[in-house]
C-alpha positions in Angstrom: 129.2 -129.7 105.4 128.8 -127.4 102.4 125.3 -128.5 101.3 124.2 -126.9 98.0 120.6 -127.9 98.5 119.0 -128.4 101.9 115.4 -127.6 102.9 116.5 -126.2 106.3 118.6 -123.6 104.6 117.3 -120.4 103.0 118.8 -118.2 100.4 117.8 -114.6 99.7 118.5 -113.8 96.1 119.6 -110.4 94.8 116.2 -110.0 93.1 113.5 -110.3 95.8 110.0 -111.6 95.2 108.0 -108.7 93.8 104.5 -107.8 95.1 103.1 -109.6 92.0 104.0 -113.0 90.5 107.4 -114.5 90.8 109.5 -113.8 87.7 111.1 -116.7 86.0 113.5 -117.6 83.2 112.9 -121.1 81.6 115.9 -122.6 79.8 115.0 -125.6 77.6 111.4 -124.5 77.2 110.4 -126.8 74.4 111.7 -129.9 76.1 109.9 -132.2 78.5 110.8 -130.3 81.6 110.2 -126.9 80.0 106.8 -127.7 78.6 105.6 -129.1 81.9 107.0 -126.0 83.8 105.0 -123.8 81.4 101.9 -125.8 82.2 102.5 -125.2 85.9 103.0 -121.4 85.2 99.8 -121.1 83.1 97.7 -122.8 85.7 99.1 -120.4 88.4 99.3 -116.9 86.7 98.9 -115.2 90.1 102.1 -116.9 91.4 104.5 -117.0 88.3 105.4 -114.9 85.3 107.9 -116.0 82.7 110.1 -113.1 81.4 112.4 -115.2 79.1 112.6 -118.5 77.3 115.5 -120.4 75.7 115.5 -123.4 73.4 117.9 -125.2 71.0 115.8 -124.0 68.0 114.5 -127.2 66.6 110.9 -126.6 67.5 110.4 -123.0 66.3 106.6 -123.1 66.1 106.2 -124.3 69.7 108.8 -121.8 70.9 106.9 -118.9 69.2 103.6 -120.1 70.6 105.1 -120.3 74.2 106.6 -116.8 73.9 103.4 -115.2 72.7 101.2 -117.0 75.2 103.4 -116.1 78.1 104.2 -112.6 76.9 107.9 -112.9 77.5 110.3 -110.1 76.6 113.2 -112.3 75.5 113.6 -115.5 73.5 117.0 -117.2 73.2 117.8 -119.9 70.5 121.1 -121.7 70.3 120.7 -122.3 66.5 121.2 -119.1 64.7 119.5 -120.6 61.6 116.3 -120.7 63.6 116.2 -116.9 64.0 114.4 -116.1 60.7 111.7 -118.8 61.0 111.2 -117.8 64.7 110.7 -114.2 63.7 108.2 -115.3 61.0 106.3 -117.5 63.4 106.2 -114.7 66.0 105.0 -112.1 63.5 102.4 -114.4 62.0 100.7 -115.0 65.4 101.4 -111.8 67.3 98.0 -110.3 66.7 99.2 -106.8 67.4 101.3 -107.8 70.5 104.9 -106.6 70.9 107.4 -109.1 69.7 110.1 -110.3 72.1 113.8 -109.6 71.7 115.7 -112.6 70.2 119.1 -113.8 71.4 120.9 -116.3 69.2 124.0 -118.4 69.2 125.8 -120.8 71.5 125.8 -118.3 74.3 122.2 -117.3 74.0 121.0 -119.5 76.9 123.8 -118.2 79.1 122.7 -114.6 78.3 119.1 -115.5 79.2 120.3 -117.0 82.5 121.6 -113.5 83.5 118.3 -111.7 82.9 116.8 -110.1 86.0 114.4 -112.4 87.6 113.8 -114.4 90.8 114.5 -117.9 89.6 116.1 -119.6 86.6 114.8 -123.1 85.7 117.6 -124.9 83.8 115.8 -127.6 81.9 118.5 -128.0 79.2 119.6 -131.6 78.5 123.3 -132.3 78.5 126.5 -130.7 79.7 125.9 -127.6 77.5 123.8 -126.5 80.5 126.9 -125.8 82.6 127.6 -122.3 81.4 123.9 -121.2 82.0 124.0 -122.8 85.4 127.2 -120.8 86.3 125.7 -117.6 84.9 122.5 -117.9 86.9 124.5 -118.5 90.1 126.8 -115.6 89.5 123.8 -113.4 88.9 122.4 -114.4 92.3 119.3 -116.1 91.0 117.7 -119.1 92.6 118.7 -122.0 90.4 115.9 -124.5 89.9 118.0 -127.3 88.6 116.8 -130.0 86.2 120.0 -130.1 84.2 121.9 -132.6 86.4 124.7 -132.8 83.9 125.9 -129.3 84.6 126.4 -130.1 88.3 128.0 -133.5 87.6 130.6 -132.3 85.0 131.2 -129.0 86.8 130.8 -130.0 90.4 133.6 -128.0 92.0 132.8 -124.9 89.8 129.2 -125.0 90.8 129.9 -125.6 94.5 132.4 -122.7 94.6 129.7 -120.3 93.3 126.5 -121.6 94.9 125.4 -120.1 98.2 123.7 -122.5 100.7 120.2 -123.2 99.6 120.6 -121.3 96.3 120.0 -124.5 94.3 116.6 -126.3 94.4 116.7 -129.6 92.6 114.0 -130.8 90.2 114.9 -134.4 89.6 112.1 -136.4 91.2 114.7 -138.3 93.3 116.5 -135.3 94.5 113.4 -133.3 95.3 112.2 -136.3 97.4 115.5 -136.3 99.3 115.2 -132.5 99.6 111.8 -132.9 101.3 112.7 -135.8 103.4 115.8 -134.1 104.8 113.5 -131.6 106.5 112.6 -134.4 109.0 116.0 -134.2 110.8 119.3 -132.4 111.2 122.3 -132.9 108.9 124.1 -134.8 111.7 121.2 -137.3 112.0 121.4 -138.4 108.3 122.7 -142.0 108.0 121.9 -142.8 104.4 120.3 -141.5 101.2 118.2 -144.2 99.4 117.7 -143.3 95.7 115.0 -145.2 94.0 115.1 -146.5 90.4 112.2 -147.8 88.3 114.5 -150.4 86.8 113.5 -149.2 83.4 112.1 -151.6 80.7 114.6 -154.3 81.4 114.3 -154.9 85.1 114.9 -158.6 85.9 116.8 -159.4 82.7 120.3 -160.8 82.8 123.3 -159.3 81.1 123.1 -162.0 78.4 119.5 -161.1 77.8 120.3 -157.4 77.4 122.8 -158.0 74.6 120.1 -158.2 71.9 117.7 -155.4 72.9 116.8 -152.8 70.3 116.5 -149.1 70.5 112.8 -149.5 70.3 112.8 -151.8 73.3 115.0 -149.3 75.3 112.8 -146.3 74.4 109.7 -148.0 75.8 110.0 -146.8 79.4 107.3 -148.3 81.7 106.7 -145.3 83.8 108.1 -142.0 82.6 107.7 -140.0 79.3 111.1 -138.5 78.7 113.4 -137.5 75.8 115.4 -140.2 74.0 118.8 -139.7 75.7 117.3 -139.7 79.2 115.1 -142.7 78.4 118.1 -144.7 77.2 120.0 -143.6 80.3 117.2 -144.9 82.4 117.3 -148.2 80.6 121.1 -148.6 81.2 120.7 -147.1 84.7 123.4 -144.5 83.7 120.8 -142.0 84.7 120.8 -143.5 88.2 124.5 -143.4 88.3 124.4 -139.7 87.4 121.9 -139.1 90.2 124.1 -140.8 92.7 126.9 -138.3 91.8 124.4 -135.5 91.9 123.1 -136.5 95.4 126.7 -136.6 96.6 127.3 -133.1 95.3 124.0 -131.6 96.4 123.9 -133.0 99.9 127.6 -133.8 100.8 126.8 -137.3 101.7 129.7 -139.8 101.0 129.2 -142.3 98.2 129.2 -145.2 100.6 126.1 -143.8 102.3 124.1 -143.4 99.0 122.2 -146.5 98.1 120.2 -147.4 95.0 117.1 -149.6 95.3 114.7 -150.7 92.4 111.1 -149.6 92.9 109.1 -150.4 89.7 106.0 -148.4 90.7 107.9 -145.1 90.8 105.7 -143.8 93.6 108.3 -143.5 96.3 110.8 -141.2 94.7 113.6 -141.5 97.2 114.2 -141.9 101.0 116.4 -140.6 103.8 117.4 -143.0 106.6 118.3 -141.3 109.9 120.6 -142.4 112.7 117.8 -143.8 114.9 116.7 -146.2 112.1 113.8 -144.2 110.9 113.3 -143.8 107.2 111.4 -140.9 105.6 110.1 -141.4 102.1 108.4 -138.9 99.7 105.6 -140.5 97.7 103.5 -139.2 94.8 102.3 -140.6 91.4 104.9 -140.2 88.7 104.3 -136.7 87.4 107.1 -134.2 87.0 104.8 -131.2 87.5 105.0 -131.7 91.3 108.8 -131.4 91.6 108.9 -128.7 89.0 106.2 -126.7 90.9 108.0 -127.2 94.2 111.2 -125.9 92.7 109.5 -122.9 91.2 107.6 -122.0 94.3 110.1 -122.9 97.1 109.8 -122.4 100.0 106.1 -122.5 99.4 104.2 -125.4 97.8 101.9 -124.9 94.8 98.4 -126.3 95.5 97.2 -129.0 93.2 100.4 -129.0 91.2 99.8 -132.7 90.4 97.4 -135.4 91.5 98.2 -137.1 94.8 98.1 -140.8 95.7 94.6 -142.3 95.6 94.3 -144.0 99.0 90.9 -145.4 98.2 92.4 -148.0 95.9 94.6 -151.0 96.9 98.2 -150.7 95.8 101.4 -152.6 96.2 104.8 -150.9 96.3 107.8 -153.2 95.6 111.5 -152.7 96.3 114.3 -154.8 95.0 118.1 -154.7 95.3 120.0 -153.5 92.2 121.6 -156.1 90.0 125.0 -154.6 89.5 126.1 -157.4 87.1 123.4 -156.7 84.6 123.5 -152.9 85.2 127.1 -151.9 86.1 126.5 -148.2 85.4 125.8 -147.2 89.0 129.1 -148.7 90.4 131.0 -147.1 87.5 129.4 -143.8 88.4 130.5 -144.2 92.1 134.1 -144.8 90.9 133.9 -141.7 88.6 132.4 -139.6 91.3 135.1 -140.6 93.8 137.8 -139.8 91.2 136.3 -136.3 90.7 138.0 -133.7 88.6 137.2 -134.2 84.9 136.3 -137.9 85.3 132.5 -137.1 85.6 132.7 -135.0 82.5 134.4 -137.9 80.6 131.8 -140.3 81.9 128.9 -138.1 80.8 130.3 -137.1 77.4 131.3 -140.7 76.5 127.9 -141.9 77.5 126.1 -139.3 75.2 128.2 -140.5 72.3 127.5 -144.2 73.1 123.8 -143.6 73.3 123.9 -141.9 69.9 125.8 -144.9 68.5 123.3 -147.3 70.0 120.3 -145.4 68.6 122.0 -145.5 65.2 122.7 -149.2 65.4 126.4 -148.9 65.7 126.7 -150.3 69.2 124.8 -153.0 71.1 122.9 -152.1 74.3 125.4 -153.6 76.6 128.2 -151.9 74.7 127.0 -148.5 75.9 128.3 -148.8 79.5 131.2 -151.2 78.5 132.5 -148.5 76.1 132.0 -145.7 78.6 134.0 -147.8 81.2 136.9 -148.2 78.6 136.9 -144.4 78.0 136.9 -143.7 81.8 139.8 -146.2 82.3 141.9 -144.6 79.6 141.3 -141.2 81.0 142.6 -142.3 84.4 142.7 -140.3 87.6 142.6 -136.5 87.1 145.7 -134.6 87.8 145.5 -132.0 90.5 142.4 -130.8 92.4 141.5 -127.6 90.6 139.0 -127.5 87.8 138.2 -124.9 85.1 135.5 -124.7 82.4 138.3 -125.2 79.9 139.3 -128.4 81.6 135.8 -129.7 81.4 135.4 -128.8 77.7 138.8 -130.4 76.8 138.0 -133.6 78.7 134.6 -133.8 77.0 136.0 -133.3 73.6 138.5 -136.0 74.2 136.0 -138.4 75.6 133.5 -137.9 72.7 136.2 -138.5 70.1 137.5 -141.6 71.9 134.0 -143.0 72.4 133.3 -142.6 68.7 136.5 -144.4 67.8 135.6 -147.3 70.1 132.0 -147.5 68.9 133.2 -147.6 65.3 135.3 -150.7 66.1 
């Protein structure tokens, strides 16, 4: 098996750990993952040092504050129009400190991913994270991967580049599997069990879901995330993407990856072994723990996040997934089995449909229904090879077709 991420495997990057703190590049620093990663770094200055940050450019003041507080030497922004206000914000608050170099444009994050360091945390949202993922792997960095889309849309490309153990996953589900896999050998793994909170609409029928509003869908009961990921959690598209990601990371067939609904979000995922034993990773829902594990691997970061309080009574529930009300997971299995550009089409069409739903142009149930239509029109991919150009072309087509269908 060509496992990209397995705790029993070790990868020695080109850049070794220095005698001082581990040097990091954080991509997507102003987003949810990035801000929590910076919190972990600031509480552990003896262990980590950030040398570069990247962001889209929409939160210039926050980006400047992060850069100055961390003392980075490079800041990358995708939006070139953000350069002037970023320079102003940096200069206004530098207090005599040296200003960092600024990289700008669509390739800025990719350039940042090549900067000499030990690990690159890819916290970018969306398939635009693919190029930085590939750049970090080519440069020999340890890739701390929160950008699941880059693996999903570019699976063969990522697998061709990544050395065993070079990728450490950050999704709470995949870091749970990553840890549980340490309890046995690869040959002993029978099944991966990915948990889902069920989102805000757990227990509702398909008919009841037809009238939910964007405000309803953005009210996640457990996690605080960005709008796209939150809507994906409500439709369970996010869980479908995670099933594809688990398959690619751990080389477990799709028919041996199960999804179970666990509303409390304390058990983050499980591994069932051939003797019937199941190992689960449990912790309160706090992304700082998996982020810290990714940044520090193979060592754990003490007190990264609070543990379970065993002095209080608690109930953990598990329910089978209702595939009729939430068909996204089964659709994702089909897409993952097709391979090629099908996952890119699935992901791109979904992003367009989420945008249409948030703008009132598509009903909630129309998100996955429309994605399914786009996937069906795309059909089975031709051939087995895949290039970045193939991915981009498929995404462009899927986005355009999804917009057409959403417009009626």
